[in-house]
N, C-alpha and C positions, 0 to 999 in steps of 0.2 A: 216598663223596663226603665231603670237605673243609666247615666250616661257609661259607667264602668264597663257594664254589659252592651252598650251599642258597639255595631261595627265600626272599625276605623274607614280611613276615608279611602284605601286600599283595601278593603272588605276584609280586613283581618278580624279575628277577636278572640277573648276569652269565657273560660267558664271553668267556675270552680265547683269541684265535687261536690255531690252529695255530703259527704262526712268531713267534708273542708280539711282534706290531708294531698290535695296538688291542685294545680290551677292549670287547666288544659290550654293551649292554645292550636287554632284554628286558623287556615286558608280562607280566601273566599269561595272555595269549592266545597269548604268543608272538611279538609282533610286534618287528624290533628300530626301539628307539625313542632312541637313539645309541648312537655311538660313540666312544670316547675313545683318543687316541691323544697317545703319548711326543713333544715337542720333540723338532723337528729334531738327528740326530745323536746321541737322547738313545735309551732302552731302558727298558723296563719291571725295577722290579728285586722282589725277594721282601718282603713285610715283616719285619723282624726280620733278626738277621742271620743269613748261609747258613752252612751248615755244611759244610767244606770236601770231604767228601765227596760233595757235593748240585751238581749242575749249576744252571744260572740257573732251568732249564725244570724242574726238578725241586722247586725251592725256590718257585716261584711257586705248582706247582700244591699246593703243601703249604700255604702262606700265604696265597697270595692277593697280587695284581701290588699293587705301589706307584709313585708317581713318583716320582722325584728332586727332592729338595724344595728350593724357590725356582725350579724351571727350569718357565716356561708349558708346558701341554699342550694338547692342542684339544680339546674336544667338541661334535661335528658331529652334527646331525639329521638325519631323514629328507631333509627338505623343503631341504638345504642349508645351511637358518643351521648356523653354527658361532661355538663361544664360548673365550677362553683360560681355563684352569682352572689355580689357582695356589695349589699345595698351603705358603704359609709360604713364608716369607723364607729365601733362601741362609742359615747356619750361624746364624738365629736362638738367642738363649739364651734371653728370654723369653718366655713360654706368651702374650701376646697376639698377639706376632708370629709364631707358628704355624696363625693360623687359615689357612683356605682358602676361596678366593676364587672366583665365578664370574659372569660379568655374560651373561643371553640374554635374548633377546626383550624387551627393557626390562625386565628385571628386573634384582635382584642376591643372590645366594645368598651366604652367609657360614655354615662351620662352624666356631664358636666352640669352644675347646676349653676345660674348665671343671678338668681334674686330670688325672691320667694313663690314666683311663680312662673319662671322660665328654666330652660334648659338645653343644650344642645347634644345631639348624641354622634359620637363620632367612630368608626372604626380604622384602628392601626394608624390614627391621625388623624383622618379625612373626616371633616363635616357631612354627615349624613343627613341630618335634618335638626329642623331647631322646633322645640317645642313650648308651649304656652297652657296655662290652667287657667281655665275661666279664673272670674274674679269673685270673690265672694267668702265667705267663710268658711263652709265646707263643699267648697266647688269642688268637683271631681273631673268635670268635663274637660277635654284637654285638642288642643288643633295641635297641627302637626305638618309644616311647611319641607318639603324635600327639598336638598341641597343635594345629592349625588344619586346617582342610580343604586338600585338596591335588588339584590337576590333573595331568594325563601328564607336561607339563614339570617340575614340583614332584618329583613322582615320581621320573622318568629321575634328577635331580638328587640326590635324597635318596638312591636305590639307589648312585649314584656315593659319595655322604657316608660309607656304608654298608660300602659292598662291595671300594671301590677305598681312598678317604681314609682310613679307621678311625677312631674318637672317641678321643681322650685323647691329651695329648702331656704330659712332664716337664716341669716348670719348671727352672729355671737350678737352684737348688739340688739338686736331683734328680741333676741332670745332673751338674754337680762333682762331688758323692759318686760317683757310678757312674764317673766317670772314675777317681778317687782310688784307688778299690775296683781296678781293671785291674790 
């Protein structure tokens, strides 16, 4: 089992549909607490560059599903409540523009990346958790340190941040060096 498929420390998990059309978010008891759908006309991609010999499904199975940057996705709760999930601005080069935002049930969540591997999750400006992605070229294992008490909606969004969005984005300088080194 790949790291993105394992349960979080709080027992939450995600699973992608066999047709890759949705990511389901489950609580520790196995109850469905949310579903994430890519924007119409879009599809989930895999984190990190796909190897030529891998299909999209194989790459997603290995690295986990990722959203297209700057294209709104839809998070739907079991009661029908839905929210737009925006993972960064399209073609953003500055790290501060690569944050993920979700507004649902009167709450505003943000995942603010502070380095290439770290991020902080906030609800209405209050820090809920700190994340750190493991070191390594294509690491998907993410640790989470709680900073505030959470409820089921918080956990649903925090699991989305940990398993689908992944903490950490390179800054403009690191991206420029990466482009130059290719």
